[in-house]
SERO-4910 file (N, C-alpha, C, O; in steps of 0.05 Angstrom, whole numbers):
BEGIN
 pado doro    nc1    nc2    nc3   cac1   cac2   cac3    cc1    cc2    cc3    oc1    oc2    oc3
  Unk    A   -387  -1004    902   -381  -1008    932   -346  -1009    930   -334  -1026    917
  Unk    A   -331   -986    945   -304   -991    944   -298  -1016    960   -314  -1031    973
  Unk    A   -268  -1019    954   -257  -1042    964   -254  -1044    999   -243  -1025   1008
  Unk    A   -262  -1064   1016   -261  -1063   1043   -236  -1060   1054   -216  -1069   1042
  Unk    A   -233  -1047   1079   -206  -1041   1091   -200  -1070   1105   -177  -1075   1112
  Unk    A   -218  -1088   1108   -210  -1115   1121   -224  -1135   1099   -246  -1133   1087
  Unk    A   -206  -1153   1097   -216  -1175   1080   -213  -1204   1094   -199  -1209   1114
  Unk    A   -229  -1223   1079   -236  -1248   1092   -212  -1261   1082   -196  -1250   1068
  Unk    A   -211  -1284   1090   -192  -1312   1079   -199  -1311   1047   -184  -1305   1028
  Unk    A   -227  -1318   1046   -239  -1320   1017   -228  -1300    994   -220  -1304    971
  Unk    A   -231  -1272   1011   -224  -1254    989   -198  -1247    984   -190  -1237    963
  Unk    A   -181  -1254   1007   -146  -1249   1003   -142  -1272    978   -131  -1266    956
  Unk    A   -152  -1296    983   -147  -1319    965   -149  -1309    940   -131  -1312    925
  Unk    A   -174  -1297    933   -184  -1295    907   -165  -1269    898   -154  -1269    876
  Unk    A   -160  -1245    918   -141  -1228    905   -115  -1235    896   -102  -1222    879
  Unk    A   -106  -1259    911    -75  -1270    907    -81  -1292    883    -62  -1303    872
  Unk    A   -105  -1297    876   -112  -1315    857    -96  -1344    865    -81  -1357    850
  Unk    A   -102  -1350    890    -94  -1380    903   -116  -1389    915   -135  -1375    918
  Unk    A   -115  -1413    924   -128  -1430    934   -137  -1425    964   -118  -1421    979
  Unk    A   -161  -1423    977   -163  -1414   1005   -145  -1425   1021   -136  -1412   1040
  Unk    A   -137  -1453   1018   -120  -1469   1035    -94  -1459   1032    -81  -1458   1053
  Unk    A    -81  -1449   1007    -58  -1436   1005    -59  -1414   1023    -44  -1413   1042
  Unk    A    -78  -1395   1018    -77  -1364   1034    -78  -1375   1068    -64  -1364   1086
  Unk    A    -93  -1395   1073    -95  -1404   1104    -69  -1417   1112    -63  -1413   1135
  Unk    A    -52  -1430   1100    -28  -1442   1106     -8  -1419   1111      6  -1418   1131
  Unk    A    -10  -1395   1087     11  -1375   1089      1  -1358   1116     19  -1348   1129
  Unk    A    -21  -1356   1123    -27  -1337   1140    -19  -1353   1171     -8  -1341   1190
  Unk    A    -27  -1380   1171    -19  -1394   1194      6  -1394   1199     13  -1394   1223
  Unk    A     24  -1394   1180     54  -1393   1184     69  -1372   1188     94  -1371   1190
  Unk    A     48  -1350   1189     58  -1322   1190     75  -1309   1163     89  -1289   1165
  Unk    A     71  -1320   1145     83  -1309   1120     65  -1289   1108     76  -1273   1093
  Unk    A     36  -1286   1112     20  -1275   1103      6  -1259   1127     -9  -1271   1142
  Unk    A     11  -1231   1129     -1  -1216   1155    -24  -1212   1151    -35  -1201   1131
  Unk    A    -40  -1227   1180    -70  -1228   1187    -73  -1227   1213    -54  -1222   1227
  Unk    A    -96  -1231   1222   -105  -1231   1249   -127  -1248   1249   -140  -1251   1228
  Unk    A   -135  -1261   1277   -160  -1271   1278   -183  -1261   1293   -177  -1254   1316
  Unk    A   -202  -1259   1288   -230  -1249   1296   -250  -1272   1303   -262  -1282   1284
  Unk    A   -253  -1279   1325   -268  -1302   1334   -259  -1326   1321   -277  -1343   1314
  Unk    A   -238  -1331   1317   -229  -1357   1304   -224  -1355   1274   -210  -1373   1265
  Unk    A   -232  -1337   1259   -230  -1330   1239   -209  -1311   1224   -201  -1291   1236
  Unk    A   -200  -1317   1199   -178  -1299   1195   -189  -1274   1179   -210  -1273   1165
  Unk    A   -169  -1252   1186   -180  -1225   1172   -154  -1214   1168   -136  -1219   1183
  Unk    A   -150  -1196   1144   -131  -1182   1130   -135  -1157   1128   -157  -1149   1121
  Unk    A   -116  -1141   1134   -120  -1110   1127   -111  -1104   1101    -88  -1110   1098
  Unk    A   -125  -1094   1081   -119  -1091   1053    -93  -1078   1051    -75  -1085   1036
  Unk    A    -92  -1057   1069    -61  -1040   1066    -34  -1061   1074    -11  -1058   1065
  Unk    A    -43  -1080   1092    -20  -1099   1094    -18  -1120   1076      3  -1131   1074
  Unk    A    -38  -1126   1062    -35  -1144   1037    -23  -1130   1014     -6  -1143   1003
  Unk    A    -28  -1109   1006    -19  -1091    988     13  -1087    990     27  -1089    970
  Unk    A     25  -1083   1017     46  -1082   1028     63  -1109   1023     84  -1107   1010
  Unk    A     56  -1132   1031     63  -1158   1026     65  -1161    996     87  -1169    987
  Unk    A     46  -1158    979     53  -1163    949     78  -1148    940     98  -1158    929
  Unk    A     75  -1122    949    100  -1100    941    125  -1114    952    143  -1117    936
  Unk    A    127  -1122    974    156  -1140    985    157  -1162    971    180  -1166    964
  Unk    A    141  -1179    964    141  -1202    952    150  -1198    919    164  -1214    907
  Unk    A    139  -1178    908    151  -1166    881    178  -1159    879    192  -1167    861
  Unk    A    189  -1140    901    215  -1132    903    232  -1156    908    254  -1156    896
  Unk    A    228  -1173    922    240  -1198    934    246  -1208    907    269  -1207    899
  Unk    A    227  -1219    889    229  -1237    863    249  -1218    847    268  -1228    835
  Unk    A    245  -1192    845    265  -1177    821    293  -1170    835    309  -1156    823
  Unk    A    298  -1178    860    327  -1164    869    343  -1187    852    334  -1209    847
  Unk    A    366  -1179    845    382  -1195    835    400  -1214    852    414  -1204    869
  Unk    A    400  -1243    848    410  -1257    867    438  -1261    864    449  -1261    843
  Unk    A    451  -1265    891    485  -1266    891    491  -1293    889    477  -1311    899
  Unk    A    510  -1295    877    526  -1322    873    538  -1333    897    556  -1319    906
  Unk    A    533  -1354    911    547  -1367    930    568  -1351    947    581  -1363    965
***
């Protein structure tokens, strides 16, 4: 079965290899792109992939000194 287009909080946490509470906190704070359906968090796989790419590029960007 191919990867689903919409992921649950548990699936996103497993994908990112973080605790579910960490994924929840990121989503609740607006740092992780997601939406709620019936009070439960859902995430589009494409949005998560783009978020990962952005985080990777941010970490790899050279830091400017003060």
